[in-house]
CHARMM-style PDB file with segment names, atoms N, HN, CA, C and O in Angstrom:
ATOM      1  N   MET     1       8.291  -6.762  -4.647  1.00  0.00      PROA
ATOM      2  CA  MET     1       7.376  -5.232  -4.974  1.00  0.00      PROA
ATOM      3  C   MET     1       6.726  -5.478  -5.185  1.00  0.00      PROA
ATOM      4  O   MET     1       6.494  -6.241  -6.123  1.00  0.00      PROA
ATOM      5  N   GLN     2       5.600  -4.741  -4.064  1.00  0.00      PROA
ATOM      6  HN  GLN     2       5.789  -4.121  -3.303  1.00  0.00      PROA
ATOM      7  CA  GLN     2       4.076  -4.166  -3.760  1.00  0.00      PROA
ATOM      8  C   GLN     2       3.389  -3.089  -3.937  1.00  0.00      PROA
ATOM      9  O   GLN     2       3.830  -1.973  -3.663  1.00  0.00      PROA
ATOM     10  N   VAL     3       1.718  -3.410  -4.629  1.00  0.00      PROA
ATOM     11  HN  VAL     3       1.360  -4.317  -4.852  1.00  0.00      PROA
ATOM     12  CA  VAL     3       1.577  -2.596  -5.080  1.00  0.00      PROA
ATOM     13  C   VAL     3       0.022  -1.864  -4.256  1.00  0.00      PROA
ATOM     14  O   VAL     3      -1.078  -2.347  -4.527  1.00  0.00      PROA
ATOM     15  N   ILE     4       0.138  -0.886  -3.436  1.00  0.00      PROA
ATOM     16  HN  ILE     4       1.032  -0.494  -3.216  1.00  0.00      PROA
ATOM     17  CA  ILE     4      -1.073  -1.692  -2.283  1.00  0.00      PROA
ATOM     18  C   ILE     4      -2.037  -0.067  -2.624  1.00  0.00      PROA
ATOM     19  O   ILE     4      -1.502   1.034  -2.754  1.00  0.00      PROA
ATOM     20  N   ARG     5      -3.354  -0.317  -2.698  1.00  0.00      PROA
ATOM     21  HN  ARG     5      -3.789  -1.211  -2.593  1.00  0.00      PROA
ATOM     22  CA  ARG     5      -4.393   1.129  -2.827  1.00  0.00      PROA
ATOM     23  C   ARG     5      -4.469   1.264  -1.485  1.00  0.00      PROA
ATOM     24  O   ARG     5      -4.898   0.404  -0.715  1.00  0.00      PROA
ATOM     25  N   ALA     6      -4.019   2.437  -1.167  1.00  0.00      PROA
ATOM     26  HN  ALA     6      -3.671   3.136  -1.792  1.00  0.00      PROA
ATOM     27  CA  ALA     6      -4.580   3.187  -0.216  1.00  0.00      PROA
ATOM     28  C   ALA     6      -5.888   3.155   0.095  1.00  0.00      PROA
ATOM     29  O   ALA     6      -6.633   3.272  -0.878  1.00  0.00      PROA
ATOM     30  N   LYS     7      -6.711   2.959   1.783  1.00  0.00      PROA
ATOM     31  HN  LYS     7      -6.106   2.864   2.573  1.00  0.00      PROA
ATOM     32  CA  LYS     7      -7.967   2.841   1.563  1.00  0.00      PROA
ATOM     33  C   LYS     7      -8.822   4.391   1.962  1.00  0.00      PROA
ATOM     34  O   LYS     7     -10.044   4.527   1.892  1.00  0.00      PROA
ATOM     35  N   THR     8      -8.048   5.239   2.294  1.00  0.00      PROA
ATOM     36  HN  THR     8      -7.055   5.129   2.351  1.00  0.00      PROA
ATOM     37  CA  THR     8      -8.681   6.484   2.743  1.00  0.00      PROA
ATOM     38  C   THR     8      -8.690   7.589   1.700  1.00  0.00      PROA
ATOM     39  O   THR     8      -9.612   8.398   1.814  1.00  0.00      PROA
ATOM     40  N   LYS     9      -8.069   7.721   0.979  1.00  0.00      PROA
ATOM     41  HN  LYS     9      -7.320   7.064   0.886  1.00  0.00      PROA
ATOM     42  CA  LYS     9      -7.601   8.704  -0.705  1.00  0.00      PROA
ATOM     43  C   LYS     9      -7.209   7.562  -1.740  1.00  0.00      PROA
ATOM     44  O   LYS     9      -6.333   6.698  -1.742  1.00  0.00      PROA
ATOM     45  N   LYS    10      -8.177   7.903  -2.578  1.00  0.00      PROA
ATOM     46  HN  LYS    10      -8.889   8.605  -2.576  1.00  0.00      PROA
ATOM     47  CA  LYS    10      -7.333   7.736  -3.593  1.00  0.00      PROA
ATOM     48  C   LYS    10      -6.473   7.253  -4.372  1.00  0.00      PROA
ATOM     49  O   LYS    10      -6.451   7.212  -5.602  1.00  0.00      PROA
ATOM     50  N   MET    11      -5.675   6.842  -3.518  1.00  0.00      PROA
ATOM     51  HN  MET    11      -5.693   6.875  -2.519  1.00  0.00      PROA
ATOM     52  CA  MET    11      -3.813   7.091  -3.558  1.00  0.00      PROA
ATOM     53  C   MET    11      -3.315   5.357  -4.160  1.00  0.00      PROA
ATOM     54  O   MET    11      -4.051   4.464  -3.741  1.00  0.00      PROA
ATOM     55  N   THR    12      -2.259   4.957  -4.989  1.00  0.00      PROA
ATOM     56  HN  THR    12      -1.661   5.683  -5.329  1.00  0.00      PROA
ATOM     57  CA  THR    12      -1.689   4.157  -4.628  1.00  0.00      PROA
ATOM     58  C   THR    12      -0.477   3.923  -4.587  1.00  0.00      PROA
ATOM     59  O   THR    12       0.128   4.672  -5.354  1.00  0.00      PROA
ATOM     60  N   ILE    13       0.187   3.211  -4.033  1.00  0.00      PROA
ATOM     61  HN  ILE    13      -0.304   2.602  -3.409  1.00  0.00      PROA
ATOM     62  CA  ILE    13       1.567   3.229  -3.238  1.00  0.00      PROA
ATOM     63  C   ILE    13       2.068   1.826  -3.543  1.00  0.00      PROA
ATOM     64  O   ILE    13       1.560   0.725  -3.327  1.00  0.00      PROA
ATOM     65  N   CYS    14       3.648   2.330  -4.322  1.00  0.00      PROA
ATOM     66  HN  CYS    14       4.060   3.224  -4.497  1.00  0.00      PROA
ATOM     67  CA  CYS    14       3.916   0.913  -4.850  1.00  0.00      PROA
ATOM     68  C   CYS    14       5.698   1.207  -3.989  1.00  0.00      PROA
ATOM     69  O   CYS    14       6.600   2.042  -4.037  1.00  0.00      PROA
ATOM     70  N   LYS    15       5.432   0.116  -3.380  1.00  0.00      PROA
ATOM     71  HN  LYS    15       4.699  -0.563  -3.341  1.00  0.00      PROA
ATOM     72  CA  LYS    15       6.947  -0.555  -2.753  1.00  0.00      PROA
ATOM     73  C   LYS    15       7.954  -1.586  -3.597  1.00  0.00      PROA
ATOM     74  O   LYS    15       7.639  -2.219  -4.604  1.00  0.00      PROA
ATOM     75  N   VAL    16       9.144  -1.589  -2.976  1.00  0.00      PROA
ATOM     76  HN  VAL    16       9.401  -1.074  -2.158  1.00  0.00      PROA
ATOM     77  CA  VAL    16      10.083  -1.872  -3.599  1.00  0.00      PROA
ATOM     78  C   VAL    16      11.600  -2.440  -2.729  1.00  0.00      PROA
ATOM     79  O   VAL    16      12.654  -1.894  -3.055  1.00  0.00      PROA
ATOM     80  N   ILE    17      11.618  -3.243  -1.933  1.00  0.00      PROA
ATOM     81  HN  ILE    17      10.762  -3.687  -1.669  1.00  0.00      PROA
ATOM     82  CA  ILE    17      13.371  -3.220  -1.836  1.00  0.00      PROA
ATOM     83  C   ILE    17      14.318  -3.723  -2.365  1.00  0.00      PROA
ATOM     84  O   ILE    17      14.450  -4.768  -3.002  1.00  0.00      PROA
ATOM     85  N   VAL    18      15.182  -2.715  -1.998  1.00  0.00      PROA
ATOM     86  HN  VAL    18      15.074  -1.867  -1.480  1.00  0.00      PROA
ATOM     87  CA  VAL    18      16.491  -2.456  -3.547  1.00  0.00      PROA
ATOM     88  C   VAL    18      18.167  -3.182  -2.952  1.00  0.00      PROA
ATOM     89  O   VAL    18      19.024  -2.498  -2.392  1.00  0.00      PROA
ATOM     90  N   ASN    19      18.270  -4.311  -3.178  1.00  0.00      PROA
ATOM     91  HN  ASN    19      17.575  -4.867  -3.632  1.00  0.00      PROA
ATOM     92  CA  ASN    19      19.675  -5.099  -2.735  1.00  0.00      PROA
ATOM     93  C   ASN    19      20.932  -4.640  -3.548  1.00  0.00      PROA
ATOM     94  O   ASN    19      20.704  -4.003  -4.576  1.00  0.00      PROA
ATOM     95  N   ASP    20      22.166  -4.878  -3.223  1.00  0.00      PROA
ATOM     96  HN  ASP    20      22.352  -5.396  -2.388  1.00  0.00      PROA
ATOM     97  CA  ASP    20      23.012  -4.437  -4.206  1.00  0.00      PROA
ATOM     98  C   ASP    20      24.115  -5.001  -3.310  1.00  0.00      PROA
ATOM     99  O   ASP    20      25.289  -4.691  -3.510  1.00  0.00      PROA
ATOM    100  N   GLY    21      23.656  -6.041  -2.067  1.00  0.00      PROA
ATOM    101  HN  GLY    21      22.702  -6.293  -1.905  1.00  0.00      PROA
ATOM    102  CA  GLY    21      24.911  -7.468  -2.157  1.00  0.00      PROA
ATOM    103  C   GLY    21      25.382  -6.817   0.218  1.00  0.00      PROA
ATOM    104  O   GLY    21      25.544  -7.374   1.304  1.00  0.00      PROA
ATOM    105  N   THR    22      25.366  -5.650  -0.266  1.00  0.00      PROA
ATOM    106  HN  THR    22      25.235  -5.198  -1.148  1.00  0.00      PROA
ATOM    107  CA  THR    22      25.862  -5.449   1.542  1.00  0.00      PROA
ATOM    108  C   THR    22      24.991  -4.730   2.107  1.00  0.00      PROA
ATOM    109  O   THR    22      25.256  -4.648   3.307  1.00  0.00      PROA
ATOM    110  N   ASP    23      23.542  -3.837   1.667  1.00  0.00      PROA
ATOM    111  HN  ASP    23      23.326  -3.904   0.693  1.00  0.00      PROA
ATOM    112  CA  ASP    23      22.681  -3.668   2.062  1.00  0.00      PROA
ATOM    113  C   ASP    23      21.491  -3.499   1.530  1.00  0.00      PROA
ATOM    114  O   ASP    23      21.726  -3.452   0.322  1.00  0.00      PROA
ATOM    115  N   TYR    24      19.982  -3.339   1.733  1.00  0.00      PROA
ATOM    116  HN  TYR    24      19.790  -3.377   2.713  1.00  0.00      PROA
ATOM    117  CA  TYR    24      19.256  -3.257   1.271  1.00  0.00      PROA
ATOM    118  C   TYR    24      18.225  -1.339   1.545  1.00  0.00      PROA
ATOM    119  O   TYR    24      18.601  -0.484   2.347  1.00  0.00      PROA
ATOM    120  N   CYS    25      17.654  -1.280   1.116  1.00  0.00      PROA
ATOM    121  HN  CYS    25      17.348  -1.974   0.465  1.00  0.00      PROA
ATOM    122  CA  CYS    25      16.970  -0.012   0.945  1.00  0.00      PROA
ATOM    123  C   CYS    25      15.355  -0.554   1.279  1.00  0.00      PROA
ATOM    124  O   CYS    25      15.097  -1.712   1.606  1.00  0.00      PROA
ATOM    125  N   GLU    26      14.163   0.731   1.096  1.00  0.00      PROA
ATOM    126  HN  GLU    26      14.373   1.672   0.830  1.00  0.00      PROA
ATOM    127  CA  GLU    26      13.219   0.022   1.333  1.00  0.00      PROA
ATOM    128  C   GLU    26      12.821   1.636  -0.090  1.00  0.00      PROA
ATOM    129  O   GLU    26      13.458   2.655   0.174  1.00  0.00      PROA
ATOM    130  N   ILE    27      12.107   1.705  -1.063  1.00  0.00      PROA
ATOM    131  HN  ILE    27      11.590   0.877  -1.277  1.00  0.00      PROA
ATOM    132  CA  ILE    27      11.206   2.855  -1.843  1.00  0.00      PROA
ATOM    133  C   ILE    27      10.695   2.783  -2.193  1.00  0.00      PROA
ATOM    134  O   ILE    27      10.589   1.840  -2.977  1.00  0.00      PROA
ATOM    135  N   THR    28       9.690   3.768  -2.016  1.00  0.00      PROA
ATOM    136  HN  THR    28       9.777   4.534  -1.379  1.00  0.00      PROA
ATOM    137  CA  THR    28       8.110   4.090  -2.189  1.00  0.00      PROA
ATOM    138  C   THR    28       7.765   5.373  -2.644  1.00  0.00      PROA
ATOM    139  O   THR    28       8.230   6.423  -2.200  1.00  0.00      PROA
ATOM    140  N   TRP    29       6.801   5.239  -3.690  1.00  0.00      PROA
ATOM    141  HN  TRP    29       6.424   4.386  -4.050  1.00  0.00      PROA
ATOM    142  CA  TRP    29       6.357   5.672  -4.573  1.00  0.00      PROA
ATOM    143  C   TRP    29       5.009   6.176  -4.508  1.00  0.00      PROA
ATOM    144  O   TRP    29       4.066   5.512  -4.077  1.00  0.00      PROA
ATOM    145  N   TYR    30       4.933   7.284  -4.913  1.00  0.00      PROA
ATOM    146  HN  TYR    30       5.699   7.823  -5.263  1.00  0.00      PROA
ATOM    147  CA  TYR    30       2.874   7.177  -4.575  1.00  0.00      PROA
ATOM    148  C   TYR    30       2.600   7.595  -5.451  1.00  0.00      PROA
ATOM    149  O   TYR    30       3.368   8.301  -6.103  1.00  0.00      PROA
ATOM    150  N   ASN    31       1.329   7.305  -5.826  1.00  0.00      PROA
ATOM    151  HN  ASN    31       0.705   6.731  -5.296  1.00  0.00      PROA
ATOM    152  CA  ASN    31       0.731   7.448  -7.388  1.00  0.00      PROA
ATOM    153  C   ASN    31       1.089   7.295  -8.767  1.00  0.00      PROA
ATOM    154  O   ASN    31       0.919   7.983  -9.773  1.00  0.00      PROA
ATOM    155  N   GLN    32       1.664   6.131  -8.509  1.00  0.00      PROA
ATOM    156  HN  GLN    32       1.802   5.572  -7.691  1.00  0.00      PROA
ATOM    157  CA  GLN    32       2.604   6.094 -10.054  1.00  0.00      PROA
ATOM    158  C   GLN    32       2.031   3.936  -9.693  1.00  0.00      PROA
ATOM    159  O   GLN    32       2.517   3.079  -8.955  1.00  0.00      PROA
ATOM    160  N   PRO    33       1.388   3.928 -10.225  1.00  0.00      PROA
ATOM    161  CA  PRO    33       0.969   2.486 -10.537  1.00  0.00      PROA
ATOM    162  C   PRO    33       1.722   1.583 -11.562  1.00  0.00      PROA
ATOM    163  O   PRO    33       1.649   0.355 -11.513  1.00  0.00      PROA
ATOM    164  N   TYR    34       2.681   2.482 -12.791  1.00  0.00      PROA
ATOM    165  HN  TYR    34       2.740   3.479 -12.831  1.00  0.00      PROA
ATOM    166  CA  TYR    34       2.413   1.918 -13.641  1.00  0.00      PROA
ATOM    167  C   TYR    34       4.638   1.738 -13.796  1.00  0.00      PROA
ATOM    168  O   TYR    34       5.499   1.542 -14.653  1.00  0.00      PROA
ATOM    169  N   LEU    35       4.534   1.936 -12.599  1.00  0.00      PROA
ATOM    170  HN  LEU    35       3.834   2.096 -11.902  1.00  0.00      PROA
ATOM    171  CA  LEU    35       6.192   1.111 -12.025  1.00  0.00      PROA
ATOM    172  C   LEU    35       6.495  -0.174 -11.840  1.00  0.00      PROA
ATOM    173  O   LEU    35       7.541  -0.810 -11.961  1.00  0.00      PROA
ATOM    174  N   LYS    36       5.119  -0.523 -11.444  1.00  0.00      PROA
ATOM    175  HN  LYS    36       4.269  -0.006 -11.345  1.00  0.00      PROA
ATOM    176  CA  LYS    36       4.551  -2.067 -11.810  1.00  0.00      PROA
ATOM    177  C   LYS    36       5.037  -2.639 -12.784  1.00  0.00      PROA
ATOM    178  O   LYS    36       5.718  -3.661 -12.686  1.00  0.00      PROA
ATOM    179  N   GLU    37       4.763  -2.073 -13.846  1.00  0.00      PROA
ATOM    180  HN  GLU    37       4.210  -1.244 -13.926  1.00  0.00      PROA
ATOM    181  CA  GLU    37       5.048  -2.654 -15.447  1.00  0.00      PROA
ATOM    182  C   GLU    37       6.762  -2.914 -15.685  1.00  0.00      PROA
ATOM    183  O   GLU    37       7.377  -3.899 -16.094  1.00  0.00      PROA
ATOM    184  N   GLN    38       7.343  -1.155 -15.097  1.00  0.00      PROA
ATOM    185  HN  GLN    38       6.843  -0.355 -14.765  1.00  0.00      PROA
ATOM    186  CA  GLN    38       8.707  -1.218 -15.405  1.00  0.00      PROA
ATOM    187  C   GLN    38       9.584  -1.621 -14.586  1.00  0.00      PROA
ATOM    188  O   GLN    38      10.675  -1.532 -15.150  1.00  0.00      PROA
ATOM    189  N   LEU    39       9.739  -2.172 -13.154  1.00  0.00      PROA
ATOM    190  HN  LEU    39       8.853  -2.244 -12.696  1.00  0.00      PROA
ATOM    191  CA  LEU    39      10.741  -2.429 -13.080  1.00  0.00      PROA
ATOM    192  C   LEU    39      10.597  -4.086 -12.426  1.00  0.00      PROA
ATOM    193  O   LEU    39       9.738  -4.614 -11.720  1.00  0.00      PROA
ATOM    194  N   LYS    40      11.964  -4.621 -13.078  1.00  0.00      PROA
ATOM    195  HN  LYS    40      12.662  -4.192 -13.651  1.00  0.00      PROA
ATOM    196  CA  LYS    40      12.072  -5.648 -12.893  1.00  0.00      PROA
ATOM    197  C   LYS    40      12.522  -5.877 -11.733  1.00  0.00      PROA
ATOM    198  O   LYS    40      13.291  -5.153 -11.101  1.00  0.00      PROA
ATOM    199  N   VAL    41      11.742  -7.607 -11.168  1.00  0.00      PROA
ATOM    200  HN  VAL    41      11.117  -8.195 -11.682  1.00  0.00      PROA
ATOM    201  CA  VAL    41      12.571  -8.358 -10.154  1.00  0.00      PROA
ATOM    202  C   VAL    41      12.964  -8.987 -10.587  1.00  0.00      PROA
ATOM    203  O   VAL    41      12.612  -9.583 -11.604  1.00  0.00      PROA
ATOM    204  N   ARG    42      14.722  -9.180  -9.353  1.00  0.00      PROA
ATOM    205  HN  ARG    42      15.008  -8.696  -8.526  1.00  0.00      PROA
ATOM    206  CA  ARG    42      16.035  -9.971 -10.193  1.00  0.00      PROA
ATOM    207  C   ARG    42      15.847 -10.861  -8.138  1.00  0.00      PROA
ATOM    208  O   ARG    42      15.376 -10.294  -7.152  1.00  0.00      PROA
ATOM    209  N   LYS    43      16.302 -12.005  -8.200  1.00  0.00      PROA
ATOM    210  HN  LYS    43      16.685 -12.465  -9.001  1.00  0.00      PROA
ATOM    211  CA  LYS    43      16.688 -12.649  -7.308  1.00  0.00      PROA
ATOM    212  C   LYS    43      18.215 -12.866  -7.085  1.00  0.00      PROA
ATOM    213  OT1 LYS    43      18.610 -13.548  -6.139  1.00  0.00      PROA
TER     214      LYS     43
END
């Protein structure tokens, strides 16, 4: 999980890579920094 503060705008970008064992997908949320606390990282 990666939370980034955008340089040009007052924006927070949260990126997550989801894997189900067969493939993966990158999901991006904008202006929702609370997701860092809501989502759990599993390995």
